[in-house]
NUSEPA-15508 format. One line per 4 residues: for each residue x, y, z of C-alpha. Coordinates in Angstrom, 2 decimals. Layout:
X Y Z ~ ...
//
This chain:
-32.61 21.04 11.47 ~ -32.27 24.80 11.03 ~ -29.02 24.54 9.06 ~ -30.75 22.72 6.23
-31.47 26.32 5.23 ~ -28.02 27.86 5.11 ~ -28.93 31.58 4.80 ~ -25.24 32.38 4.49
-24.18 36.09 4.61 ~ -23.80 37.88 1.30 ~ -21.44 40.81 1.84 ~ -20.04 42.44 -1.34
-16.35 41.72 -1.86 ~ -15.61 45.45 -1.83 ~ -17.17 45.77 1.62 ~ -15.20 42.79 2.94
-12.04 44.38 1.55 ~ -12.77 47.58 3.50 ~ -13.57 45.69 6.70 ~ -10.40 43.61 6.50
-8.20 46.68 6.36 ~ -10.19 48.57 8.98 ~ -10.28 45.84 11.61 ~ -7.30 43.59 10.87
-4.92 45.77 8.89 ~ -5.02 43.42 5.93 ~ -4.78 44.41 2.29 ~ -4.52 42.17 -0.75
-6.33 40.26 -3.46 ~ -9.67 38.72 -2.45 ~ -11.25 35.51 -3.73 ~ -14.56 34.00 -2.50
-14.42 30.50 -0.98 ~ -17.23 27.98 -0.61 ~ -19.00 27.65 2.73 ~ -22.35 26.18 3.71
-23.31 28.56 6.52 ~ -20.74 31.37 6.70 ~ -19.24 33.68 4.11 ~ -15.57 32.96 3.54
-13.12 34.97 1.44 ~ -9.42 34.38 0.91 ~ -7.18 37.44 1.11 ~ -3.67 37.09 -0.27
-1.20 39.80 0.69 ~ 1.43 41.12 -1.68 ~ 4.10 38.90 -0.10 ~ 1.98 35.78 -0.76
0.70 35.30 2.80 ~ -2.95 34.23 2.70 ~ -5.78 34.56 5.21 ~ -9.39 33.42 5.41
-11.82 36.21 6.23 ~ -14.86 34.69 7.92 ~ -18.26 36.33 8.39 ~ -20.56 34.24 10.56
-24.15 33.26 9.97 ~ -26.62 35.25 12.06 ~ -28.06 31.98 13.35 ~ -24.69 30.85 14.68
-24.47 31.76 18.38 ~ -21.54 33.94 19.32 ~ -20.34 31.47 21.94 ~ -20.03 28.78 19.23
-17.68 31.02 17.22 ~ -15.68 31.78 20.35 ~ -15.50 28.06 21.11 ~ -13.93 27.41 17.70
-11.38 30.16 18.24 ~ -10.57 28.89 21.72 ~ -10.09 25.40 20.28 ~ -7.66 26.56 17.60
-5.64 28.50 20.16 ~ -5.62 25.51 22.50 ~ -4.34 23.18 19.74 ~ -1.62 25.67 18.80
-0.48 25.63 22.44 ~ -0.53 21.88 23.14 ~ 0.54 20.52 19.71 ~ 1.96 23.27 17.48
2.84 20.73 14.77 ~ -0.81 19.95 14.01 ~ -1.74 21.59 10.69 ~ -4.79 23.59 11.75
-5.55 27.28 11.07 ~ -4.05 29.91 13.36 ~ -6.13 32.81 14.71 ~ -5.21 36.41 13.81
-6.15 39.10 16.32 ~ -7.84 42.30 15.27 ~ -6.25 45.73 15.68 ~ -8.23 46.04 18.88
-6.63 42.89 20.27 ~ -9.89 40.99 20.11 ~ -10.26 37.81 18.07 ~ -13.66 38.79 16.66
-15.36 42.06 15.75 ~ -19.03 42.84 15.18 ~ -20.03 44.12 11.77 ~ -23.37 45.13 10.30
-24.71 43.69 7.09 ~ -25.26 46.03 4.14 ~ -28.34 48.02 5.09 ~ -27.73 47.34 8.79
-30.42 44.67 9.12 ~ -28.27 42.10 10.90 ~ -25.15 41.76 12.98 ~ -22.36 39.32 12.23
-19.07 38.26 13.78 ~ -16.03 38.91 11.63 ~ -12.78 37.04 12.31 ~ -9.62 35.93 10.48
-7.77 32.60 10.27 ~ -4.59 31.64 8.47 ~ -5.13 30.04 5.06 ~ -3.67 26.54 4.74
-2.05 26.12 1.34 ~ -2.73 22.90 -0.59 ~ -5.56 21.14 -2.35 ~ -8.82 19.70 -1.15
-8.70 15.91 -0.89 ~ -10.65 13.96 -3.49 ~ -11.32 10.35 -4.39 ~ -8.39 10.10 -6.82
-5.79 10.30 -4.03 ~ -7.55 8.34 -1.30 ~ -5.28 5.30 -1.16 ~ -4.14 3.11 1.71
-1.14 5.28 2.56 ~ -3.26 8.43 2.83 ~ -6.01 6.67 4.79 ~ -3.40 5.63 7.30
-2.17 9.22 7.62 ~ -5.74 10.41 8.11 ~ -6.34 7.91 10.92 ~ -3.16 9.04 12.66
-4.02 12.72 12.23 ~ -7.54 12.35 13.63 ~ -6.13 10.58 16.68 ~ -3.53 13.33 17.21
-6.22 15.97 16.82 ~ -8.40 14.24 19.41 ~ -5.52 14.05 21.87 ~ -4.85 17.77 21.42
-8.53 18.62 22.06 ~ -9.13 16.37 25.05 ~ -8.22 19.06 27.59 ~ -10.89 21.46 26.37
-13.99 22.40 28.31 ~ -16.49 24.19 26.07 ~ -19.99 24.48 27.57 ~ -21.21 26.20 24.39
-21.05 23.02 22.32 ~ -22.76 20.73 24.80 ~ -26.15 19.48 23.54 ~ -25.98 21.54 20.35
-28.58 19.52 18.46 ~ -26.29 19.76 15.43 ~ -27.32 18.38 12.06 ~ -24.13 16.33 11.63
-24.12 14.82 15.13 ~ -25.15 11.21 14.49 ~ -26.78 11.10 17.91 ~ -29.49 13.30 16.36
-30.22 10.98 13.45 ~ -33.77 10.23 14.62 ~ -34.72 13.78 13.56 ~ -34.47 12.57 9.96
-37.15 9.91 10.44 ~ -39.89 12.05 8.79 ~ -37.73 12.44 5.70 ~ -36.92 8.78 4.96
-39.63 8.59 2.30 ~ -37.68 11.13 0.24 ~ -35.03 8.46 -0.37 ~ -35.18 5.89 -3.20
-37.79 3.27 -2.34 ~ -35.29 0.41 -2.48 ~ -33.35 1.84 0.49 ~ -36.10 3.06 2.80
-36.57 -0.10 4.85 ~ -32.81 -0.41 5.35 ~ -32.59 3.18 6.56 ~ -35.50 2.76 8.97
-33.86 -0.36 10.44 ~ -30.55 1.42 10.94 ~ -32.14 4.45 12.56 ~ -34.40 2.29 14.74
-31.51 0.15 15.93 ~ -29.45 3.25 16.65 ~ -32.11 4.84 18.85 ~ -32.93 1.63 20.69
-29.52 0.00 21.19 ~ -26.72 2.41 20.38 ~ -27.67 5.66 22.12 ~ -27.91 4.03 25.57
-24.50 2.41 25.05 ~ -22.88 5.68 24.01 ~ -23.67 7.12 27.41 ~ -21.13 4.71 28.96
-18.19 5.72 26.75 ~ -15.36 8.25 27.06 ~ -16.43 11.75 26.06 ~ -14.62 14.93 25.14
-14.64 17.75 22.58 ~ -14.16 16.26 19.09 ~ -13.87 17.72 15.61 ~ -16.43 15.23 14.34
-16.27 16.25 10.69 ~ -12.94 15.31 9.09 ~ -13.99 14.51 5.52 ~ -12.53 15.08 2.06
-13.66 18.73 1.86 ~ -12.16 19.55 5.25 ~ -8.82 17.89 4.50 ~ -6.03 19.84 2.78
-3.26 17.89 1.04 ~ 0.13 18.70 -0.39 ~ 0.75 18.26 -4.11 ~ 2.35 15.16 -5.62
1.67 11.47 -6.10 ~ 2.12 10.67 -2.39 ~ 0.49 13.63 -0.65 ~ 0.86 14.56 2.99
-1.82 16.18 5.13 ~ -1.32 19.95 4.93 ~ -4.32 20.93 7.00 ~ -7.58 20.12 8.76
-10.12 22.92 8.59 ~ -13.70 23.78 9.59 ~ -14.19 23.33 13.32 ~ -17.77 24.52 13.01
-19.26 21.07 13.63 ~ -17.44 20.33 16.88 ~ -19.44 18.54 19.53 ~ -18.85 17.26 23.02
-19.50 13.57 22.73 ~ -18.12 10.02 22.73 ~ -14.53 9.99 21.48 ~ -15.15 6.99 19.21
-17.58 9.07 17.11 ~ -14.59 11.09 15.83 ~ -12.92 8.13 14.10 ~ -16.24 6.50 13.17
-17.36 9.65 11.35 ~ -14.01 9.91 9.58 ~ -14.12 6.29 8.43 ~ -17.64 6.70 7.06
-16.84 9.96 5.29 ~ -13.91 8.40 3.45 ~ -15.73 5.28 2.26 ~ -15.95 6.53 -1.31
-16.16 3.07 -2.87 ~ -18.64 0.75 -1.08 ~ -16.58 -2.37 -1.84 ~ -13.62 -0.84 0.03
-15.53 -0.23 3.27 ~ -13.62 -2.78 5.36 ~ -10.25 -1.78 3.89 ~ -10.82 1.89 4.69
-12.07 1.06 8.17 ~ -9.15 -1.20 9.03 ~ -6.49 1.12 7.67 ~ -7.78 4.22 9.47
-8.68 2.35 12.63 ~ -5.28 0.66 12.95 ~ -3.52 4.01 12.56 ~ -5.86 5.73 15.02
-5.57 2.90 17.55 ~ -1.77 3.11 17.44 ~ -2.01 6.68 18.81 ~ -5.20 6.46 20.89
-6.09 2.87 21.81 ~ -9.81 2.18 21.61 ~ -11.68 0.27 24.29 ~ -13.57 -2.93 23.52
-16.98 -1.34 23.98 ~ -16.05 1.45 21.56 ~ -14.94 -1.04 18.91 ~ -18.15 -3.02 19.36
-20.20 0.05 18.39 ~ -18.26 0.98 15.24 ~ -20.58 -0.98 12.95 ~ -23.63 1.05 14.03
-21.79 4.38 14.21 ~ -20.41 4.06 10.68 ~ -23.80 3.08 9.28 ~ -25.48 6.05 10.96
-22.91 8.52 9.65 ~ -23.19 7.11 6.12 ~ -26.92 7.92 6.16 ~ -26.50 11.61 6.98
-25.34 12.69 3.53 ~ -28.09 11.02 1.46 ~ -30.72 12.11 3.99 ~ -29.47 15.69 3.97
-29.32 15.70 0.18 ~ -32.87 14.40 -0.03 ~ -34.18 17.13 2.27 ~ -32.24 19.89 0.56
-33.33 18.81 -2.92 ~ -36.90 19.18 -1.74 ~ -36.79 22.23 0.52 ~ -33.80 24.28 -0.71
-33.20 23.14 -4.31 ~ -31.58 26.44 -5.37 ~ -28.91 26.58 -2.66 ~ -25.37 25.37 -3.29
-24.71 21.89 -1.91 ~ -21.28 20.32 -2.30 ~ -22.63 17.06 -0.84 ~ -24.73 16.48 -3.95
-21.72 15.01 -5.77 ~ -21.78 11.98 -3.46 ~ -25.27 10.97 -4.60 ~ -26.31 7.65 -3.10
-22.79 6.47 -2.22 ~ -23.67 6.41 1.47 ~ -26.70 4.20 0.87 ~ -24.68 1.81 -1.29
-21.94 1.69 1.35 ~ -24.53 0.92 4.04 ~ -25.86 -1.95 1.95 ~ -22.33 -3.24 1.43
-21.52 -3.15 5.15 ~ -24.81 -4.81 6.06 ~ -23.94 -7.50 3.52 ~ -20.65 -8.06 5.35
-22.56 -8.36 8.61 ~ -22.13 -6.97 12.09 ~ -20.08 -9.96 13.28 ~ -17.56 -9.93 10.43
-17.26 -6.12 10.40 ~ -16.69 -5.99 14.15 ~ -14.26 -8.89 13.97 ~ -12.29 -6.98 11.32
-12.31 -3.90 13.55 ~ -10.89 -5.85 16.50 ~ -8.29 -7.37 14.19 ~ -7.22 -3.93 12.96
-6.60 -3.00 16.59 ~ -4.61 -6.20 17.17 ~ -7.27 -7.48 19.53 ~ -8.57 -10.91 18.54
-11.92 -11.41 20.23 ~ -13.02 -14.15 17.89 ~ -11.14 -17.44 18.07 ~ -13.37 -19.57 15.85
-11.06 -18.95 12.92 ~ -8.50 -21.34 14.44 ~ -10.93 -24.18 14.01 ~ -11.38 -23.12 10.41
-7.62 -23.22 9.77 ~ -7.29 -26.66 11.35 ~ -10.10 -27.96 9.19 ~ -8.55 -26.46 6.09
-5.23 -28.16 6.85 ~ -7.01 -31.53 7.07 ~ -8.77 -30.94 3.76 ~ -5.56 -29.75 2.12
-3.61 -32.85 3.16 ~ -6.39 -35.06 1.82 ~ -6.49 -33.45 -1.62 ~ -2.98 -31.95 -2.07
-0.64 -34.33 -0.26 ~ 0.76 -34.63 3.25 ~ 3.46 -31.96 2.90 ~ 1.78 -28.58 3.41
4.46 -26.22 2.02 ~ 2.82 -23.23 3.72 ~ 4.17 -20.15 5.46 ~ 4.15 -19.76 9.25
2.95 -21.90 12.10 ~ 0.01 -21.94 12.24 ~ -0.50 -21.05 8.57 ~ -2.54 -18.04 7.50
-5.77 -18.10 5.53 ~ -5.75 -15.00 3.33 ~ -8.93 -13.72 1.73 ~ -8.02 -10.39 0.11
-5.13 -8.16 -0.89 ~ -4.61 -4.46 -1.57 ~ -1.28 -2.86 -2.45 ~ 1.23 -4.07 0.12
-1.47 -5.47 2.41 ~ -3.02 -8.92 2.80 ~ -6.14 -9.58 4.88 ~ -6.74 -12.87 6.64
-10.02 -14.65 7.22 ~ -10.04 -13.20 10.75 ~ -10.06 -9.74 9.21 ~ -6.51 -8.84 10.27
-4.39 -6.90 7.80 ~ -0.77 -7.94 7.29 ~ 2.00 -5.88 5.73 ~ 3.34 -8.03 2.89
7.13 -7.80 2.83 ~ 7.61 -11.07 0.99 ~ 5.48 -11.54 -2.13 ~ 7.31 -10.62 -5.32
4.57 -11.99 -7.58 ~ 2.14 -9.03 -7.11 ~ 5.06 -6.87 -8.24 ~ 3.17 -3.56 -8.39
0.94 -4.41 -5.43 ~ -1.92 -6.78 -4.76 ~ -4.95 -6.12 -6.96 ~ -3.51 -2.95 -8.51
-6.56 -1.25 -10.08 ~ -4.80 -0.59 -13.39 ~ -3.90 -4.26 -13.79 ~ -7.34 -5.39 -12.64
-9.01 -3.05 -15.13 ~ -6.73 -4.13 -17.97 ~ -7.46 -7.81 -17.27 ~ -11.19 -7.22 -16.90
-11.59 -5.15 -20.03 ~ -9.56 -7.54 -22.16 ~ -11.23 -10.71 -20.96 ~ -14.60 -9.13 -21.75
-13.38 -8.47 -25.28 ~ -11.19 -11.34 -26.48 ~ -8.83 -13.98 -25.15 ~ -7.29 -16.30 -27.69
-3.91 -17.64 -28.78 ~ -1.12 -16.29 -30.97 ~ -2.13 -18.37 -33.98 ~ -4.28 -15.35 -34.69
-2.74 -11.95 -35.19 ~ -3.14 -9.58 -32.26 ~ -1.88 -6.18 -31.15 ~ -1.27 -6.92 -27.47
1.44 -9.54 -27.92 ~ 3.24 -7.39 -30.49 ~ 3.13 -4.24 -28.38 ~ 4.28 -6.13 -25.31
7.18 -7.73 -27.18 ~ 8.26 -4.39 -28.56 ~ 8.08 -2.65 -25.20 ~ 10.08 -5.41 -23.52
12.69 -5.09 -26.25 ~ 13.16 -1.38 -25.60 ~ 14.14 -2.13 -22.00 ~ 16.93 -4.54 -22.99
20.26 -3.86 -24.68 ~ 21.63 -5.06 -27.99 ~ 19.83 -7.79 -29.91 ~ 17.67 -9.00 -27.02
14.44 -8.24 -28.88 ~ 12.81 -11.55 -29.90 ~ 10.25 -13.16 -27.59 ~ 8.84 -16.62 -27.00
5.71 -16.65 -24.81 ~ 4.81 -19.21 -22.17 ~ 2.93 -19.15 -18.87 ~ 5.50 -19.11 -16.08
9.12 -18.61 -15.16 ~ 9.62 -22.36 -15.00 ~ 8.46 -22.77 -18.59 ~ 10.51 -19.77 -19.70
13.68 -21.28 -18.20 ~ 12.83 -24.65 -19.72 ~ 12.58 -23.10 -23.19 ~ 15.74 -21.05 -22.60
17.62 -24.26 -21.77 ~ 16.30 -25.92 -24.93 ~ 17.38 -22.88 -26.96 ~ 20.86 -23.01 -25.47
21.29 -26.68 -26.31 ~ 20.01 -26.13 -29.83 ~ 22.31 -23.15 -30.45 ~ 25.50 -24.55 -28.90
25.10 -28.25 -29.56 ~ 26.29 -28.81 -25.98 ~ 24.55 -30.65 -23.14 ~ 26.14 -29.47 -19.88
24.50 -27.06 -17.48 ~ 25.87 -24.63 -14.87 ~ 23.94 -23.19 -11.97 ~ 24.63 -21.65 -8.55
24.74 -23.93 -5.55 ~ 21.32 -23.80 -3.85 ~ 19.79 -22.00 -6.83 ~ 16.12 -22.13 -7.79
14.84 -21.71 -11.35 ~ 11.61 -23.68 -11.60 ~ 9.75 -26.99 -11.46 ~ 9.89 -28.61 -14.90
11.98 -31.76 -15.25 ~ 14.71 -29.93 -17.14 ~ 14.80 -26.84 -14.92 ~ 14.59 -28.84 -11.71
18.18 -29.85 -12.47 ~ 19.09 -26.13 -12.28 ~ 17.34 -25.87 -8.88 ~ 19.38 -27.67 -6.20
17.58 -25.72 -3.47 ~ 14.47 -27.78 -4.15 ~ 16.20 -31.13 -3.76 ~ 15.57 -33.03 -0.53
18.30 -35.57 -1.35 ~ 21.10 -33.22 -2.42 ~ 21.56 -35.15 -5.65 ~ 22.86 -33.23 -8.69
21.99 -34.40 -12.21 ~ 24.95 -35.91 -14.13 ~ 24.92 -33.12 -16.75 ~ 24.93 -30.36 -14.14
27.63 -28.59 -12.13 ~ 27.11 -25.99 -9.40 ~ 29.11 -22.82 -8.73 ~ 30.11 -21.51 -5.33
27.94 -18.54 -4.29 ~ 29.82 -15.19 -4.11 ~ 29.03 -14.75 -0.41 ~ 31.42 -12.23 1.14
29.99 -12.81 4.61 ~ 30.04 -16.59 4.99 ~ 31.99 -17.80 1.94 ~ 35.69 -18.58 1.65
36.45 -15.09 0.30 ~ 35.34 -12.32 2.68 ~ 34.12 -8.76 2.33 ~ 37.02 -6.37 1.92
39.29 -8.79 0.09 ~ 40.69 -7.25 -3.10 ~ 39.22 -8.60 -6.34 ~ 36.53 -10.51 -4.44
34.32 -11.01 -7.50 ~ 37.09 -12.49 -9.65 ~ 38.17 -14.80 -6.84 ~ 34.70 -16.35 -6.70
34.44 -16.38 -10.50 ~ 37.39 -18.78 -10.72 ~ 35.06 -21.50 -9.45 ~ 33.43 -21.45 -12.90
36.67 -22.81 -14.34 ~ 36.50 -25.74 -11.92 ~ 32.89 -26.49 -12.88 ~ 33.60 -26.24 -16.60
36.65 -28.49 -16.23 ~ 34.52 -31.01 -14.32 ~ 32.04 -31.12 -17.22 ~ 34.91 -31.64 -19.63
36.17 -34.59 -17.60 ~ 32.73 -36.16 -18.09 ~ 32.87 -35.50 -21.84 ~ 30.54 -32.46 -21.84
30.68 -28.78 -22.63 ~ 28.39 -26.19 -21.09 ~ 25.31 -25.31 -23.11 ~ 24.26 -22.64 -20.59
24.90 -20.99 -17.27 ~ 21.64 -19.88 -15.62 ~ 21.70 -17.22 -12.88 ~ 19.37 -15.09 -10.76
21.03 -11.68 -10.51 ~ 19.87 -11.14 -6.91 ~ 21.09 -14.59 -5.77 ~ 17.85 -14.86 -3.79
18.07 -18.49 -2.67 ~ 21.75 -18.07 -1.84 ~ 20.73 -15.53 0.79 ~ 20.09 -12.39 -1.28
23.68 -11.50 -2.12 ~ 24.85 -8.13 -3.32 ~ 26.51 -7.79 -6.75 ~ 30.28 -8.24 -6.54
32.35 -6.30 -9.03 ~ 33.44 -8.40 -12.03 ~ 31.88 -11.60 -10.70 ~ 29.23 -12.22 -13.35
31.29 -10.55 -16.05 ~ 34.12 -13.02 -15.40 ~ 31.80 -16.05 -15.18 ~ 30.00 -15.03 -18.38
33.32 -14.69 -20.17 ~ 34.49 -18.12 -18.99 ~ 31.21 -19.79 -19.98 ~ 31.20 -18.22 -23.43
34.85 -19.17 -23.94 ~ 33.82 -22.78 -23.23 ~ 31.05 -22.60 -25.86 ~ 28.05 -21.91 -23.61
25.36 -19.26 -23.41 ~ 24.40 -17.14 -20.40 ~ 20.78 -17.06 -19.23 ~ 19.64 -14.23 -16.99
16.65 -15.43 -14.91 ~ 14.91 -12.15 -14.06 ~ 11.80 -13.62 -12.46 ~ 12.83 -12.41 -9.01
15.36 -9.68 -9.77 ~ 13.70 -7.96 -12.71 ~ 11.25 -5.13 -13.37 ~ 13.15 -2.68 -11.19
13.12 -4.70 -7.98 ~ 16.81 -4.06 -7.36 ~ 16.37 -0.34 -8.03 ~ 18.21 2.02 -10.39
17.77 -0.22 -13.45 ~ 14.99 -2.26 -15.00 ~ 16.83 -5.59 -14.89 ~ 18.96 -7.23 -12.24
21.75 -8.22 -14.61 ~ 22.38 -4.54 -15.31 ~ 23.71 -4.21 -11.76 ~ 26.50 -6.58 -12.81
27.31 -4.75 -16.08 ~ 26.61 -7.85 -18.16 ~ 24.32 -8.66 -21.08 ~ 22.88 -12.21 -21.09
22.29 -14.15 -24.29 ~ 18.80 -15.03 -23.08 ~ 16.59 -13.32 -20.50 ~ 13.61 -15.01 -18.84
10.72 -13.49 -16.91 ~ 7.74 -14.99 -15.10 ~ 4.68 -14.28 -12.99 ~ 5.67 -10.83 -11.64
5.51 -9.71 -15.28 ~ 1.72 -10.01 -15.12 ~ 1.44 -9.06 -11.44 ~ 0.51 -12.65 -10.69
-1.38 -13.42 -13.87 ~ 0.29 -16.45 -15.54 ~ 2.81 -14.94 -17.93 ~ 6.30 -16.09 -18.89
8.57 -14.79 -21.63 ~ 11.92 -15.78 -23.11 ~ 13.72 -12.83 -24.72 ~ 16.72 -13.56 -26.88
18.53 -12.62 -30.08 ~ 17.23 -13.33 -33.60 ~ 20.08 -15.74 -34.22 ~ 19.38 -17.88 -31.18
15.63 -17.88 -31.83 ~ 16.00 -18.89 -35.49 ~ 18.38 -21.71 -34.60 ~ 15.87 -23.00 -32.06
12.97 -22.80 -34.52 ~ 14.88 -24.91 -37.04 ~ 14.74 -27.78 -34.55 ~ 11.21 -27.44 -33.17
7.79 -26.09 -34.07 ~ 7.45 -24.14 -30.82 ~ 3.96 -23.04 -29.73 ~ 2.20 -22.53 -26.39
-1.60 -22.44 -26.44 ~ -1.87 -19.90 -23.64 ~ 1.51 -18.23 -24.09 ~ 1.08 -14.64 -25.26
-2.72 -14.67 -25.01 ~ -4.50 -11.33 -25.09 ~ -5.34 -11.19 -21.41 ~ -1.85 -12.09 -20.19
-0.30 -9.49 -22.45 ~ -2.81 -6.89 -21.29 ~ -1.65 -7.59 -17.73 ~ 1.99 -7.36 -18.80
1.44 -4.04 -20.52 ~ -0.37 -2.70 -17.46 ~ 2.58 -3.63 -15.26 ~ 4.97 -1.76 -17.56
2.63 1.24 -17.46 ~ 2.58 1.29 -13.66 ~ 6.35 0.91 -13.29 ~ 6.81 3.93 -15.54
3.95 6.12 -14.27 ~ 4.57 5.52 -10.58 ~ 8.36 5.74 -10.91 ~ 8.72 2.39 -9.18
12.32 1.71 -10.15 ~ 13.38 4.86 -8.33 ~ 11.05 3.96 -5.47 ~ 12.74 0.58 -5.10
16.08 2.38 -4.86 ~ 15.06 5.03 -2.36 ~ 12.76 2.93 -0.19 ~ 15.13 -0.03 -0.36
18.04 2.05 0.93 ~ 15.87 3.48 3.70 ~ 14.70 0.01 4.75 ~ 18.19 -1.45 4.60
19.69 1.38 6.67 ~ 16.90 1.06 9.21 ~ 17.57 -2.65 9.66 ~ 21.32 -2.04 9.84
20.73 0.32 12.74 ~ 19.09 -2.55 14.60 ~ 22.45 -4.38 14.58 ~ 23.63 -2.09 17.38
20.76 -3.32 19.55 ~ 20.43 -6.95 18.47 ~ 23.53 -9.17 18.30 ~ 21.46 -11.79 16.50
21.82 -9.79 13.27 ~ 25.05 -10.82 11.60 ~ 24.72 -9.24 8.17 ~ 22.29 -7.00 6.30
22.63 -7.08 2.53 ~ 20.85 -6.77 -0.76 ~ 19.96 -4.21 -3.39 ~ 16.79 -2.18 -3.76
13.76 -4.03 -2.45 ~ 15.54 -7.38 -2.36 ~ 17.11 -7.69 1.08 ~ 18.56 -10.46 3.22
19.20 -10.36 6.97 ~ 21.46 -13.15 8.19 ~ 20.91 -14.20 11.79 ~ 23.71 -15.75 13.85
24.07 -16.70 17.50 ~ 27.78 -15.79 17.44 ~ 29.05 -13.02 15.18 ~ 32.67 -14.18 15.35
31.95 -17.84 14.65 ~ 29.04 -17.02 12.28 ~ 26.97 -19.71 14.00 ~ 23.72 -19.90 12.01
20.59 -19.10 14.04 ~ 18.17 -21.37 12.18 ~ 15.73 -21.95 15.03 ~ 15.74 -18.27 15.95
15.05 -17.37 12.32 ~ 11.94 -19.53 12.35 ~ 10.79 -17.86 15.56 ~ 11.38 -14.38 14.15
9.20 -15.19 11.14 ~ 6.32 -16.17 13.39 ~ 6.86 -13.26 15.77 ~ 6.84 -10.89 12.81
3.62 -12.53 11.69 ~ 2.20 -11.83 15.15 ~ 3.25 -8.20 14.69 ~ 1.30 -8.10 11.43
4.31 -8.17 9.08 ~ 5.07 -11.02 6.67 ~ 8.60 -11.95 5.64 ~ 10.26 -15.20 4.52
13.42 -17.17 5.18 ~ 16.13 -18.28 2.80 ~ 19.57 -19.80 2.44 ~ 21.08 -23.26 2.61
21.36 -22.92 6.41 ~ 17.84 -21.54 6.82 ~ 19.06 -18.55 8.83 ~ 18.38 -15.63 6.51
15.34 -13.35 6.68 ~ 14.15 -12.70 3.14 ~ 12.49 -9.32 2.58 ~ 11.08 -8.85 -0.89
7.90 -6.72 -0.88 ~ 5.91 -5.42 -3.84 ~ 7.80 -2.47 -5.31 ~ 5.05 -0.02 -4.35
6.41 -0.37 -0.81 ~ 6.87 3.08 0.79 ~ 8.86 4.60 3.66 ~ 5.93 4.40 6.07
5.66 0.69 5.29 ~ 9.40 0.34 5.91 ~ 8.96 2.01 9.30 ~ 6.30 -0.53 10.21
8.56 -3.42 9.15 ~ 11.61 -2.07 11.02 ~ 9.60 -1.56 14.19 ~ 8.10 -5.05 13.94
11.54 -6.62 13.43 ~ 12.88 -4.72 16.43 ~ 10.03 -6.03 18.58 ~ 10.39 -9.58 17.29
14.13 -9.69 17.93 ~ 13.59 -8.28 21.42 ~ 11.49 -11.35 22.24 ~ 14.15 -13.89 21.22
//
């Protein structure tokens, strides 16, 4: 417990400046740095190169300092790419020199390390992507250190070694009374059950102290790890303690304990697979580590209240996190840990799924309409991840509804704050619906500024169809073959993909999909878009033969249900022109293609260089909160309102509009349209490269983060691989990646993740697809 009293050296900066030049030949600008036990100063040379000048605590044994230096040199030799400090030798050739304190009362070791440029990690940047990088880095660091033999750090009795936690027993009463019994139980269980088990596990030299203040990050919204510092708390002990300590130290929010654990553990396990016995102890190891900060703070506040203590900012977070994990329970926490490592030790969940299927059929009908076989029971979501009841995390490459990621905190906060304040309808005046309407209008060209609010894309398309009939006086409808636009009676007629009979309503005609891979006009043919657009003339003529004119043509700009087709030059422009010449309006259904999903532009129709007469949006607008909007011109709206007193009780309510505004905020702040472009291209190219290895892939197409992969058993004959497609979906599920299928032949993999999807997520998806296809 001696390091509860830091007694750090206090050399004057001027003296350190002299010593640096004398012993290491360094001159430059000096700036003090924080350290608990040592005295650290940054020296920046005239050319910008920076070094950390370190003066050791008198109570730190010399062999411990030498062990740290030996470790850094070892890492530099076995894995030079690891971002750890490099050791600078003194003029004498030694790595350390002895110096006397002012007045000559004590002797210290003086040594120099390279300064790692960047910023200290903090809670504001600790997201899933960074947690994954941390898990990977800790595993790499452990692998680099496993060849070390350092007798000096064996049995150190170090404050931060959780195996020494029983030494804090006399100080438990310094904690808040509400937590004391919990702490005593954790410590008692650790001494009785955990310590004996640790003796059976793999051991080696470990860093043991990778936390936010020892982690250096690059600048930017998606930081990389620029450095891991402070090897002063190294121990020789069970390897699993390294990742357990890291997980505990990055549980900043107690309610995110399992998410942090699973993300870091999965990344660590991918580099250094953990053994079953190690995973079984994680629950206790994490709890013990979480106690060290509040216990240390309690002791220091009593015995050394005047000394600096960076840990004080964490307050009782560790105690709250312990309570949260105990509330989850050992069984569930351990089950989630096994799931993160892809090792399912608990099979009782299968029974649960079977029972849920029985209940669902009884209360929701015999047709399940669920993904995968067997179906998944999801219980939580975060960003691009979904977590099942078994505790396994799945990369979501399919759900377009949580457009900016599952449970995005900005959307959640906007919804929560608004619903605590007011939620009523638009028969009262309100700011949210006006601001949202105005902001939508700024994203659309021309006169597309007037909004009608409903609750879903289906309702929006229903109202758009009613508007078109009112404005044109016509009754015929045009849609793509195998299109989908919703579930109302009117819009169901525009959705032949949902029909089990293949029947088409008498007032409807379908257009041939502009499919350059499988259609009658192939990729590379000149004027491909116009060739397909001629089919609109046939459909319009067919309506005329039945005594009808088109009121509207409704289209999804990404042609999702047609197999996620890429925009063909002049196709929609020609169809729009033909429809308008016949007296109809053009409706752009942006439920799936909008809000930047296709990259480069906000709306899918912009990829076709067309301007619809009516635009519709649905649930992605509110990140899953029920929100649908029809945006049109003043003329069309006023014509519609002359025929009907339109009003939707929930349409445009305060809470829905708050969610919609939050989504617009996030798209802009996080530059998600550009992300969809860049990440989408990366993902598409990665899948295309798999074509060289897997003949099953016939075509890879799409725009932005809306991609289709057509599977065929014969590339020349284009034989659809429907059964294989179903198998790939389930194999991908087994790999922890969720995608869907699409197309009239059922042979197209549909990849449509939330637009916060990043390159590292794309790498996971590409690797999983490669593995799945290899098993076919």
